[in-house]
VOBA-1610 file (N, C-alpha, C; in pm, whole numbers, padded with zeros to 5 digits, always signed):
BEGIN
Met+00085-00120+00000Met+00000+00000+00000Met+00088+00125+00000Lys+00044+00225-00077Lys+00117+00351-00086Lys+00033+00464-00026Leu+00098+00539+00065Leu+00026+00645+00133Leu-00020+00754+00038His+00059+00786-00064His+00022+00895-00153His-00103+00864-00234Arg-00124+00735-00266Arg-00245+00698-00339Arg-00369+00707-00249Ile-00350+00668-00123Ile-00461+00679-00027Ile-00498+00825-00006Leu-00396+00912+00012Leu-00421+01054+00032Leu-00484+01118-00091Ala-00444+01074-00208Ala-00501+01128-00332Ala-00650+01097-00340Leu-00686+00972-00307Leu-00827+00934-00311Leu-00906+01008-00204Leu-00846+01026-00086Leu-00911+01101+00021Leu-00933+01246-00021Ala-00833+01307-00083Ala-00847+01445-00130Ala-00956+01457-00235Arg-00965+01356-00319Arg-01068+01357-00424Arg-01207+01366-00363His-01231+01289-00256His-01363+01290-00192His-01385+01419-00113Leu-01280+01471-00053Leu-01295+01596+00024Leu-01326+01713-00067Tyr-01272+01714-00188Tyr-01300+01822-00282Tyr-01447+01827-00321Leu-01515+01713-00313Leu-01658+01709-00348Leu-01742+01793-00252Tyr-01691+01813-00130Tyr-01768+01886-00029Tyr-01759+02038-00048Arg-01667+02084-00132Arg-01646+02228-00143Arg-01769+02302-00194Arg-01838+02245-00292Arg-01954+02312-00351Arg-02076+02222-00353Ser-02087+02136-00256Ser-02199+02043-00251Ser-02277+02062-00122Leu-02389+02133-00132Leu-02471+02156-00013Leu-02525+02026+00046Pro-02575+01930-00035Pro-02624+01805+00025Pro-02518+01731+00106Arg-02392+01733+00059Arg-02286+01663+00132Arg-02251+01737+00261Ile-02255+01870+00256Ile-02229+01948+00377Ile-02339+01925+00480Met-02464+01918+00431Met-02576+01891+00521Met-02562+01755+00587Glu-02504+01659+00515Glu-02485+01525+00570Glu-02398+01529+00694Ile-02305+01621+00700Ile-02213+01630+00813Ile-02271+01716+00925Phe-02332+01829+00888Phe-02371+01927+00988Phe-02520+01924+01020Tyr-02605+01922+00918Tyr-02748+01942+00945Tyr-02814+01819+01004Trp-02788+01700+00948Trp-02861+01581+00994Trp-02831+01543+01137Pro-02703+01546+01183Pro-02681+01523+01327Pro-02749+01630+01414Phe-02744+01756+01366Phe-02812+01864+01439Phe-02963+01840+01443Leu-03019+01789+01331Leu-03162+01761+01325Leu-03203+01656+01427Asp-03125+01548+01437Asp-03154+01444+01535Asp-03152+01501+01677Leu-03053+01584+01704Leu-03041+01643+01837Leu-03160+01732+01869Val-03202+01814+01771Val-03313+01907+01793Val-03443+01831+01816Ile-03472+01733+01732Ile-03599+01660+01743Ile-03607+01586+01877Trp-03502+01511+01910Trp-03507+01436+02035Trp-03498+01529+02156Gly-03433+01644+02138Gly-03432+01743+02245Gly-03571+01796+02274Phe-03647+01829+02168Phe-03784+01876+02186Phe-03874+01767+02245Ile-03853+01642+02202Ile-03931+01532+02257Ile-03904+01517+02407Thr-03776+01528+02444Thr-03737+01517+02585Thr-03801+01628+02667Ile-03798+01751+02614Ile-03861+01864+02685Ile-04011+01840+02701Tyr-04073+01791+02594Tyr-04217+01764+02597Tyr-04252+01662+02704Leu-04176+01552+02709Leu-04205+01447+02807Leu-04176+01495+02949Ala-04067+01569+02965Ala-04033+01617+03099Ala-04133+01719+03151Arg-04187+01800+03061Arg-04276+01909+03101Arg-04421+01865+03116Tyr-04462+01769+03031Tyr-04605+01736+03027Tyr-04634+01587+03051Gln-04538+01512+03103Gln-04559+01368+03114Gln-04679+01331+03201Thr-04709+01414+03300Thr-04824+01384+03385Thr-04956+01421+03319Gln-04949+01496+03208Gln-05070+01542+03140Gln-05093+01469+03008Ile-05011+01368+02979Ile-05023+01296+02852Ile-05087+01160+02876Pro-05218+01147+02852Pro-05283+01018+02869Pro-05252+00926+02751Gly-05190+00813+02778Gly-05161+00719+02670Gly-05066+00776+02567Phe-04945+00813+02613Phe-04851+00876+02521Phe-04809+00783+02408Val-04825+00650+02427Val-04795+00556+02319Val-04886+00582+02201Ala-05013+00613+02228Ala-05107+00643+02120Ala-05065+00769+02046Phe-05013+00868+02119Phe-04966+00990+02055Phe-04852+00959+01959Phe-04754+00884+02006Phe-04634+00860+01926Phe-04661+00767+01808Leu-04736+00659+01831Leu-04765+00568+01721Leu-04853+00635+01615Gly-04953+00710+01660Gly-05037+00781+01566Gly-04959+00883+01486Ala-04869+00957+01553Ala-04787+01055+01485Ala-04693+00989+01385Leu-04637+00875+01423Leu-04545+00804+01334Leu-04615+00757+01207Ile-04735+00702+01222Ile-04810+00654+01106Ile-04848+00769+01014Leu-04895+00879+01071Leu-04932+00995+00988Leu-04810+01057+00922Trp-04699+01063+00993Trp-04577+01119+00934Trp-04531+01034+00816Asp-04540+00903+00828Asp-04498+00817+00718Asp-04588+00835+00596Met-04716+00867+00619Met-04804+00895+00507Met-04757+01019+00431Leu-04717+01122+00505Leu-04664+01243+00441Leu-04538+01210+00363Phe-04450+01132+00425Phe-04323+01096+00362Phe-04346+01019+00232Arg-04438+00922+00234Arg-04465+00842+00113Arg-04533+00925+00006Ala-04615+01021+00047Ala-04679+01108-00051Ala-04574+01189-00126Gln-04474+01236-00053Gln-04365+01311-00116Gln-04282+01220-00205Gln-04250+01101-00157Gln-04166+01010-00234Gln-04236+00958-00359Gly-04367+00947-00353Gly-04440+00901-00471Gly-04416+00989-00591Ile-04392+01118-00567Ile-04366+01212-00677Ile-04217+01213-00713Thr-04131+01229-00614Thr-03989+01244-00644Thr-03925+01115-00696Ile-03962+01000-00638Ile-03902+00875-00684Ile-03952+00839-00823Ser-04077+00871-00855Ser-04127+00848-00990Ser-04046+00928-01091Phe-04013+01052-01056Phe-03930+01134-01144Phe-03789+01077-01156Leu-03732+01032-01043Leu-03597+00977-01046Leu-03589+00848-01126Glu-03693+00768-01122Glu-03693+00643-01200Glu-03686+00672-01350Glu-03753+00776-01393Glu-03743+00818-01533Glu-03603+00872-01562Leu-03546+00938-01463Leu-03413+00994-01478Leu-03308+00884-01488Trp-03317+00786-01399Trp-03221+00676-01400Trp-03232+00591-01526Ala-03352+00581-01580Ala-03374+00501-01702Ala-03340+00580-01829Arg-03291+00704-01814Arg-03261+00791-01928Arg-03384+00809-02017Asn-03499+00816-01953Asn-03624+00822-02028Asn-03690+00959-02022Leu-03627+01052-01951Leu-03690+01182-01931Leu-03705+01259-02062Met-03599+01257-02143Met-03605+01328-02271Met-03710+01267-02362Asn-03721+01133-02360Asn-03821+01066-02443Asn-03962+01105-02403Leu-03983+01116-02270Leu-04116+01151-02222Leu-04158+01289-02271Phe-04069+01386-02251Phe-04107+01523-02282Phe-04087+01559-02429Ala-04029+01466-02506Ala-04027+01484-02652Ala-04159+01438-02712Ser-04236+01363-02632Ser-04368+01318-02675Ser-04471+01428-02646Pro-04597+01408-02682Pro-04699+01511-02652Pro-04733+01525-02504Leu-04664+01450-02418Leu-04692+01456-02274Leu-04674+01597-02221Lys-04772+01646-02147Lys-04767+01779-02087Lys-04714+01770-01943Pro-04651+01875-01894Pro-04605+01875-01754Pro-04719+01849-01656Ser-04838+01901-01686Ser-04952+01879-01597Ser-04989+01731-01591Glu-04982+01663-01706Glu-05014+01519-01711Glu-04909+01440-01634Phe-04784+01482-01644Phe-04677+01416-01570Phe-04700+01430-01420Leu-04735+01551-01376Leu-04758+01574-01234Leu-04877+01493-01182Val-04985+01491-01259Val-05105+01416-01216Val-05072+01268-01203Ala-04994+01215-01297Ala-04956+01073-01291Ala-04873+01042-01168Thr-04777+01130-01136Thr-04695+01106-01017Thr-04776+01123-00889Met-04874+01212-00891Met-04961+01228-00774Met-05048+01104-00754Ala-05093+01045-00865Ala-05171+00920-00855Ala-05084+00809-00799Met-04957+00804-00843Met-04864+00705-00789Met-04841+00729-00641Ser-04838+00855-00603Ser-04822+00891-00462Ser-04938+00837-00378Ile-05059+00852-00429Ile-05177+00802-00357Ile-05170+00650-00341Phe-05124+00582-00446Phe-05111+00436-00440Phe-05012+00396-00330Lys-04898+00464-00323Lys-04798+00431-00221Lys-04851+00459-00081Val-04917+00573-00065Val-04971+00609+00067Val-05073+00505+00112Thr-05158+00461+00020Thr-05262+00362+00054Thr-05199+00231+00099Cys-05101+00182+00023Cys-05036+00055+00058Cys-04964+00065+00192Val-04887+00171+00210Val-04811+00187+00334Val-04905+00204+00454Ser-05012+00277+00435Ser-05107+00300+00544Ser-05170+00170+00591Ile-05208+00085+00496Ile-05269-00044+00532Ile-05170-00130+00608Ile-05047-00136+00558Ile-04945-00221+00622Ile-04913-00171+00762Met-04890-00040+00776Met-04854+00014+00908Met-04969+00004+01007Ser-05090+00026+00960Ser-05206+00016+01051Ser-05225-00127+01100Leu-05209-00223+01011Leu-05223-00364+01051Leu-05112-00406+01147Cys-04989-00365+01119Cys-04877-00400+01206Cys-04892-00335+01344Ala-04938-00210+01346Ala-04959-00143+01475Ala-05067-00214+01557Leu-05169-00263+01488Leu-05277-00334+01557Leu-05231-00469+01608Leu-05155-00542+01526Leu-05112-00677+01562Leu-05004-00675+01670Phe-04906-00587+01657Phe-04791-00589+01746Phe-04808-00503+01870Tyr-04886-00395+01861Tyr-04896-00301+01973Tyr-05040-00275+02017Ser-05136-00346+01956Ser-05277-00330+01988Ser-05321-00184+01974Tyr-05264-00117+01876Tyr-05296+00023+01852Tyr-05387+00032+01730Asn-05503+00093+01748Asn-05599+00109+01639Asn-05596+00253+01591Val-05543+00275+01470Val-05530+00410+01417Val-05666+00477+01400Phe-05773+00396+01390Phe-05906+00452+01370Phe-05967+00508+01498Met-05890+00500+01607Met-05937+00562+01730Met-05943+00715+01713Ile-05875+00768+01612Ile-05884+00911+01582Ile-06023+00946+01530Gly-06092+00844+01476Gly-06229+00866+01428Gly-06231+00919+01285Leu-06342+00983+01251Leu-06359+01035+01115Leu-06263+01150+01085Trp-06205+01208+01189Trp-06105+01313+01165Trp-05984+01259+01091Leu-05966+01128+01095Leu-05850+01068+01027Leu-05852+01099+00877Ile-05970+01104+00817Ile-05980+01127+00672Ile-05925+01263+00631Pro-05973+01375+00690Pro-05913+01505+00652Pro-05767+01519+00693Phe-05728+01452+00804Phe-05587+01455+00843Phe-05500+01396+00731Val-05538+01276+00686Val-05459+01207+00584Val-05459+01285+00452Leu-05575+01335+00411Leu-05583+01411+00286Leu-05492+01532+00289Asn-05489+01601+00401Asn-05403+01719+00411Asn-05255+01683+00416Leu-05223+01571+00479Leu-05083+01528+00480Leu-05037+01488+00340Val-05127+01427+00263Val-05094+01394+00124Val-05067+01521+00044Leu-05150+01624+00065Leu-05130+01751-00004Leu-04996+01814+00035Thr-04963+01807+00164Thr-04833+01860+00208Thr-04719+01782+00143Gly-04735+01650+00136Gly-04634+01568+00069Gly-04619+01605-00078Trp-04730+01637-00143Trp-04725+01681-00283Trp-04650+01813-00296Val-04675+01905-00205Val-04604+02034-00209Val-04453+02011-00204Ile-04410+01932-00106Ile-04266+01906-00090Ile-04214+01827-00210Gly-04293+01729-00258Gly-04249+01646-00369Gly-04233+01724-00499Val-04329+01809-00530Val-04322+01889-00653Val-04204+01987-00646Phe-04186+02049-00530Phe-04074+02143-00513Phe-03940+02070-00526Thr-03929+01952-00465Thr-03806+01875-00472Thr-03777+01830-00615Thr-03881+01788-00686Thr-03864+01748-00826Thr-03811+01863-00909Ser-03860+01983-00882Ser-03812+02102-00954Ser-03664+02124-00929Leu-03620+02105-00804Leu-03479+02124-00771Leu-03393+02019-00840Ile-03438+01894-00842Ile-03362+01788-00909Ile-03355+01815-01059Met-03466+01861-01116Met-03468+01893-01259Met-03370+02005-01291Arg-03364+02103-01203Arg-03277+02219-01227Arg-03130+02189-01203Phe-03098+02117-01094Phe-02959+02099-01056Phe-02905+01960-01084Gly-02990+01868-01129Gly-02943+01738-01174Gly-02901+01644-01063Gln-02801+01563-01093Gln-02759+01454-01005Gln-02717+01504-00868Glu-02666+01625-00863Glu-02620+01683-00737Glu-02732+01690-00634Ala-02855+01707-00680Ala-02969+01728-00590Ala-03051+01601-00567Glu-03008+01488-00620Glu-03089+01365-00609Glu-03110+01323-00464Val-03012+01351-00378Val-03024+01312-00238Val-03144+01379-00171Leu-03190+01491-00226Leu-03304+01561-00169Leu-03432+01481-00179Ala-03437+01384-00271Ala-03557+01300-00285Ala-03588+01226-00156Trp-03485+01193-00079Trp-03504+01122+00048Trp-03495+01214+00168Ser-03426+01325+00154Ser-03397+01406+00272Ser-03478+01534+00284Met-03535+01583+00175Met-03603+01713+00179Met-03714+01718+00283Val-03794+01611+00290Val-03907+01613+00382Val-03861+01625+00527Phe-03742+01571+00557Phe-03694+01577+00695Phe-03642+01715+00733Leu-03621+01801+00633Leu-03587+01939+00664Leu-03702+02008+00738Phe-03825+01960+00711Phe-03943+02021+00771Phe-03988+01952+00899Gln-03922+01842+00936Gln-03969+01766+01051Gln-03964+01844+01183Pro-03857+01919+01211Pro-03857+01992+01340Pro-03971+02091+01354Ile-04016+02152+01240Ile-04124+02250+01248Ile-04259+02188+01211Ser-04263+02056+01199Ser-04391+01988+01175Ser-04457+01944+01304Cys-04382+01952+01415Cys-04436+01918+01547Cys-04500+01780+01546Val-04427+01683+01493Val-04480+01547+01478Val-04498+01481+01613Phe-04397+01488+01698Phe-04399+01415+01825Phe-04413+01506+01947Tyr-04431+01634+01926Tyr-04443+01728+02038Tyr-04527+01846+01993Pro-04591+01915+02087Pro-04677+02028+02050Pro-04595+02151+02011Met-04660+02243+01944Met-04593+02365+01896Met-04543+02450+02012Glu-04609+02443+02127Glu-04570+02528+02240Glu-04435+02490+02298Val-04382+02371+02261Val-04249+02332+02307Val-04141+02409+02233Leu-04170+02454+02110Leu-04072+02524+02028Leu-04036+02658+02090Pro-03913+02706+02064Pro-03878+02841+02110Pro-03961+02946+02036Gly-03975+03063+02097Gly-04063+03166+02043Gly-04035+03205+01900Trp-03906+03216+01863Trp-03870+03262+01729Trp-03903+03158+01622Leu-03919+03029+01665Leu-03944+02923+01567Leu-04094+02897+01548Lys-04176+02943+01641Lys-04319+02916+01632Lys-04385+02975+01507Pro-04353+03098+01466Pro-04415+03150+01342Pro-04378+03068+01219Val-04256+03014+01218Val-04215+02928+01105Val-04297+02800+01105Ala-04314+02740+01223Ala-04394+02619+01233Ala-04540+02646+01197Trp-04589+02765+01232Trp-04728+02800+01204Trp-04754+02805+01053Ala-04651+02837+00975Ala-04666+02844+00829Ala-04655+02708+00763Asn-04630+02604+00842Asn-04617+02469+00790Asn-04749+02395+00808Pro-04816+02352+00700Pro-04946+02284+00713Pro-04940+02159+00801Ala-04828+02086+00794Ala-04819+01962+00870Ala-04829+01985+01019Ser-04776+02096+01069Ser-04782+02122+01213Ser-04926+02133+01262His-05014+02190+01180His-05155+02204+01219His-05224+02067+01221Ile-05183+01978+01131Ile-05241+01843+01130Ile-05204+01768+01258Phe-05078+01773+01295Phe-05036+01700+01414Phe-05088+01765+01542Glu-05104+01897+01541Glu-05169+01963+01653Glu-05314+01916+01666Gly-05382+01904+01551Gly-05519+01855+01552Gly-05530+01712+01599Met-05433+01628+01559Met-05433+01488+01603Met-05420+01480+01754Arg-05331+01560+01811Arg-05314+01557+01957Arg-05438+01608+02028Ala-05505+01705+01967Ala-05629+01756+02027Ala-05736+01649+02031Val-05747+01570+01925Val-05847+01463+01920Val-05813+01353+02020Leu-05689+01306+02018Leu-05650+01196+02106Leu-05650+01238+02253Gly-05624+01366+02279Gly-05623+01413+02416Gly-05758+01458+02465Gly-05861+01443+02381Gly-05994+01484+02422Gly-06009+01635+02434Gly-05927+01707+02354Gly-05927+01853+02363Gly-06028+01921+02274Gly-06119+01847+02215Gly-06223+01909+02134Gly-06198+01896+01986Ser-06272+01974+01910Ser-06267+01968+01764Ser-06142+02035+01709Pro-06076+01970+01612Pro-05957+02030+01550Pro-05992+02111+01425Ser-06114+02163+01419Ser-06161+02231+01297Ser-06071+02348+01259Met-06027+02426+01357Met-05943+02541+01327Met-05808+02498+01271Ser-05752+02392+01329Ser-05624+02340+01278Ser-05639+02291+01135Leu-05750+02222+01108Leu-05774+02174+00972Leu-05794+02289+00875Ala-05863+02393+00918Ala-05885+02508+00831Ala-05752+02573+00793Trp-05662+02588+00890Trp-05530+02643+00860Trp-05453+02551+00766Ala-05461+02420+00789Ala-05389+02325+00704Ala-05440+02330+00560Val-05571+02335+00543Val-05629+02340+00408Val-05587+02468+00336Gly-05596+02580+00406Gly-05560+02708+00345Gly-05413+02713+00305Leu-05325+02671+00396Leu-05182+02673+00366Leu-05147+02574+00256Asn-05207+02455+00259Asn-05180+02357+00155Asn-05221+02408+00017Gly-05339+02471+00009Gly-05385+02523-00119Gly-05290+02629-00174Leu-05248+02719-00086Leu-05158+02826-00127Leu-05021+02771-00170Leu-04966+02682-00089Leu-04833+02629-00118Leu-04832+02536-00238Leu-04941+02461-00259Leu-04946+02371-00374Leu-04950+02451-00505Val-05027+02558-00507Val-05029+02644-00625Val-04890+02703-00651Ala-04823+02747-00544Ala-04689+02803-00559Ala-04590+02698-00607Ala-04598+02574-00553Ala-04505+02469-00593Ala-04525+02429-00738Val-04651+02416-00781Val-04678+02381-00920Val-04632+02492-01014Gly-04656+02618-00974Gly-04608+02731-01054Gly-04457+02730-01067Trp-04389+02698-00956Trp-04243+02689-00959Trp-04197+02575-01049Phe-04270+02463-01047Phe-04236+02349-01134Phe-04246+02389-01282Tyr-04354+02457-01319Tyr-04371+02500-01457Tyr-04259+02597-01498Arg-04225+02686-01408Arg-04119+02783-01440Arg-03985+02713-01457Thr-03955+02619-01368Thr-03830+02544-01376Thr-03826+02458-01502Phe-03940+02395-01535Phe-03946+02312-01655Phe-03919+02396-01780Ala-03979+02513-01786Ala-03959+02600-01903Ala-03812+02643-01913Tyr-03751+02675-01798Tyr-03610+02715-01798Tyr-03520+02599-01845Cys-03544+02480-01789Cys-03462+02363-01827Cys-03480+02328-01974Lys-03600+02344-02024Lys-03626+02316-02165Lys-03553+02416-02255Asp-03556+02543-02219Asp-03489+02646-02298Asp-03337+02630-02296Gln-03283+02588-02180Gln-03138+02575-02164Gln-03086+02438-02206Gly-03174+02348-02246Gly-03131+02214-02286Gly-03091+02125-02171Leu-03134+02159-02049Leu-03095+02080-01933Leu-03164+01946-01926Leu-03282+01934-01989Leu-03353+01808-01986Leu-03277+01699-02060Val-03194+01739-02155Val-03113+01642-02230Val-02995+01595-02147Arg-02937+01688-02070Arg-02814+01658-01997Arg-02838+01609-01855Ile-02960+01624-01805Ile-02986+01586-01666Ile-02963+01437-01645Gly-02895+01405-01537Gly-02865+01266-01505Gly-02742+01211-01572Glu-02680+01291-01663Glu-02560+01244-01730Glu-02438+01264-01640
//
């Protein structure tokens, strides 16, 4: 073994971090994210443990709903990546296929994934932990629909970034949704967050869904206001994300990036 060859290969990999935000995030953001999330969970349990009836129901319900959001996002981004990996993107958009038709197809695929995952997770939770996700009642339907819409917002935006920046941004297909996890209040209420972060969380539709879920499970009354905020924010953000997708698609088409993407 030669030291200079080892150092050369090491330098080669270190140079990749100079202008790669996803790689830098891998070192700094994701460990920080784990610390923040579990720190907020610890604060929540320490502060409210005597006021949380059946905290297992809170956590399992939150986990199942969060995974629905995650799969809704992945249904769009992974469908796009599969076309990218197959070198089929140029063929698709050289055909009469419209961007709107492409988005609708990926959203339909997203619904399929969410349905399959929801059935599997609900059955496993019932069999292994005697947890019935339907204890949330009929509120479960608008909760899930809004989480799917939030997943679409993140998925369409992520797809736009991958289309614009190519292979460099592919890691975002799996990681983008977790950027929003600390402000989604999945496992803890919004009041646990520091004051400066609460307005940011308030602008996130997912945080209102999980706040509503805790209100239902805790017997705190109707989550109608939380749902109203989630619907309004989802509608606004989905229109913005789709508009951004169209703008990015037009730019990539004009610059010839659709031909070179994934190369």
